[in-house]
C-alpha positions in Angstrom: 0.7 6.2 -24.0 -0.2 9.9 -23.4 -3.6 9.5 -25.0 -4.2 6.6 -22.8 -3.3 8.6 -19.6 -5.6 11.5 -20.6 -8.5 9.0 -21.2 -7.8 7.4 -17.7 -7.8 10.7 -16.0 -11.0 11.9 -17.7 -12.8 8.5 -16.8 -11.5 8.7 -13.2 -12.9 12.2 -13.1 -16.3 11.2 -14.4 -16.5 8.3 -11.8 -15.5 10.6 -9.1 -18.1 13.0 -10.0 -20.8 10.4 -10.1 -19.7 8.9 -6.8 -20.8 12.1 -4.8 -24.5 11.1 -5.1 -24.2 7.4 -4.4 -25.2 5.7 -1.2 -22.2 5.2 1.3 -21.3 1.6 0.4 -21.3 2.3 -3.4 -19.5 5.5 -2.8 -16.8 3.8 -1.0 -16.6 1.3 -3.9 -16.4 4.0 -6.5 -13.8 5.9 -4.5 -11.7 2.7 -4.3 -12.0 2.3 -8.0 -10.7 5.9 -8.6 -7.9 5.4 -6.1 -6.8 2.4 -8.2 -7.1 4.3 -11.4 -4.9 7.1 -10.0 -2.3 4.5 -8.8 -2.3 3.0 -12.4 -1.9 6.4 -14.0 1.1 7.1 -11.7 2.7 3.9 -12.5 2.3 4.4 -16.1 3.7 7.9 -15.9 6.7 6.5 -13.9 7.2 3.7 -16.5 7.1 6.4 -19.4 9.7 8.4 -17.5 12.0 5.4 -17.2 11.5 4.4 -20.8 12.5 7.9 -21.9 15.4 8.0 -19.4 17.0 4.7 -20.5 16.0 5.2 -24.1 14.0 2.0 -24.3 11.2 3.2 -26.5 10.5 0.9 -29.4 11.0 1.9 -32.9 7.8 3.3 -34.5 6.8 0.2 -36.5 6.8 -1.8 -33.4 4.7 0.5 -31.2 1.1 -0.5 -30.4 -1.7 1.9 -29.9 -3.9 1.9 -26.9 -7.5 2.1 -27.6 
């Protein structure tokens, strides 16, 4: 999950950097997408904390890899 969060943060930063030069309407759409990505990242981090807190992590052979 950590690798997925790093990739999401990186892609959100790239989108934010590209949004600066867009026309107003497109910039608003890009900023809304970045905002949604940040919300998803926070939710994933919160869920990860809960999984660790309650020791709900699956055993290694049952884990899937985010790509």
